Structures are given as C-alpha cells and as structure tokens.
TIGU-424188 format. One record per residue (C-alpha): x, y, z; residue in three letters. Coordinates in steps of 0.2 Angstrom, whole numbers, padded with zeros to 4 digits, always signed. Example, Ala and Ser with C-alpha at 12.3 -4.5 7.8 and 13.67 -1.06 7.14 Angstrom:
2
+0062-0022+0039Ala/+0068-0005+0036Ser/
***
This chain:
124
+0456+0528+0297Met/+0469+0540+0288Lys/+0479+0526+0280Asn/+0475+0523+0261Asp/+0481+0505+0263Lys/+0467+0502+0275Glu/+0454+0508+0263Asn/+0456+0493+0251Lys/+0443+0480+0253Ile/+0445+0461+0248Thr/+0431+0453+0238Val/+0429+0436+0229Asn/+0427+0436+0211Thr/+0411+0428+0204Pro/+0421+0417+0192Ala/+0433+0410+0205Asp/+0428+0411+0223Asp/+0445+0405+0229Ala/+0453+0420+0220Lys/+0452+0436+0231Ala/+0454+0453+0222Val/+0457+0470+0231Glu/+0445+0483+0225Val/+0447+0501+0229Glu/+0430+0507+0237Pro/+0421+0522+0231Val/+0423+0536+0244Glu/+0408+0547+0247Met/+0405+0562+0258Arg/+0389+0560+0267Pro/+0376+0574+0268Ala/+0376+0581+0286Val/+0364+0592+0296Asp/+0372+0601+0311Ile/+0361+0608+0325Leu/+0368+0617+0340Glu/+0358+0618+0356Gly/+0362+0623+0374Pro/+0369+0606+0379Glu/+0380+0603+0363Gly/+0380+0600+0345Val/+0370+0586+0336Ser/+0376+0580+0319Leu/+0365+0569+0308Phe/+0375+0560+0293Phe/+0366+0551+0279Glu/+0375+0534+0278Val/+0363+0522+0269Pro/+0369+0504+0270Gly/+0380+0507+0286Ala/+0376+0500+0303Asn/+0384+0501+0320Ala/+0397+0488+0317Lys/+0403+0496+0301Ser/+0405+0514+0308Val/+0420+0521+0316Glu/+0421+0538+0325Val/+0437+0545+0331Glu/+0444+0561+0338Val/+0462+0564+0335Asp/+0471+0581+0338Asp/+0455+0591+0338Gly/+0448+0583+0322Val/+0433+0572+0322Leu/+0434+0558+0309Tyr/+0419+0548+0302Ile/+0422+0532+0292Asn/+0407+0521+0288Ala/+0407+0506+0277Lys/+0391+0503+0267Ser/+0383+0487+0261Ser/+0379+0497+0245Leu/+0389+0496+0229Arg/+0392+0509+0216Arg/+0399+0504+0199Asn/+0401+0486+0207Asp/+0413+0493+0220Arg/+0410+0495+0239Pro/+0404+0512+0246Val/+0413+0520+0260Val/+0407+0536+0268Tyr/+0420+0548+0275Lys/+0420+0565+0283Arg/+0431+0575+0295Ala/+0428+0590+0305Phe/+0439+0602+0316Gln/+0430+0603+0333Ile/+0431+0616+0346Ser/+0440+0614+0363Asp/+0423+0617+0370Ala/+0417+0600+0366Val/+0418+0587+0379Asp/+0427+0573+0369Val/+0426+0560+0383Glu/+0407+0560+0382Asn/+0403+0561+0363Ile/+0390+0548+0359Ser/+0385+0540+0342Ala/+0371+0529+0336Lys/+0364+0523+0319Thr/+0346+0520+0314Ala/+0338+0519+0297Asp/+0353+0524+0287Gly/+0357+0539+0298Val/+0372+0541+0310Leu/+0368+0553+0324Thr/+0382+0561+0335Leu/+0380+0571+0350Leu/+0395+0582+0354Leu/+0391+0589+0372Pro/+0398+0605+0378Lys/+0411+0604+0392Ser/+0405+0612+0408Glu/+0417+0627+0406Lys/+0409+0631+0389Ala/+0391+0631+0395Lys/+0382+0647+0400Val/+0382+0649+0419His/+0370+0662+0426Lys/+0377+0672+0441Ile/+0365+0678+0454Lys/+0367+0696+0458Val/+0365+0701+0476Ser/+0360+0718+0483Cys/
***
C-alpha cells in the first residue's frame, strides 16, 4: 500500500484497445467520522464507488492504512481513497472488522480487554 509503483493503474486507450497506458490515479482523502464507545472506536469513511473487493485495510507498526479503489473517475483518471491513522496499543488489532455498504466503509476497532473499564467490587 505504501509503494508508489503499486498506485499506477493500467487502462486501455479508447483509440487502440490493444495499447495499454499507465495512468496515475487521483488520490483523495475520504471524509471520516470517528465515534468512541465503551467497546471500541467506530470509523465511517465516505468511499463512493468502492466496494469490498477494492478496499484494503492493514495495520503495520501501529498505523492503520486504508486504500480504496473507486469505480469513479476524476479528470478522466481513476480515483483512489487513502487515509492513515496512528492507533493506540489499546486497540485489539486481531479483531478489527470492516464492511462496505452504500459508499461507506465502516471499521470497528475494538478495545483490548486490558483497556476496557473493569469495575471492582468493594467488600466490607
């Protein structure tokens, strides 16, 4: 995801379908809403034109990377949505979930058990 060479997209030109041309995609930062609850953090990204097959979510060295290829075009170039967030050690990385629906990518970053509030019963 971090390699610029990976970002090039090959398309066929209208004049000659046999001739492929590498086109630099338009990189966009999707709007995101972030909500924190008792179980974790929910992130909602606006990624119109992207679907589950075109979205990549990865955590590497405490950084959450989002890369979503859209079916939309801008200035006759493909659109790619990218965001990166530093995440806390309190996130249970193994249980992050992601889904797409109606142009919105939803991620749930659950808190690890040690980060959740634990009530301690006090005895007499």
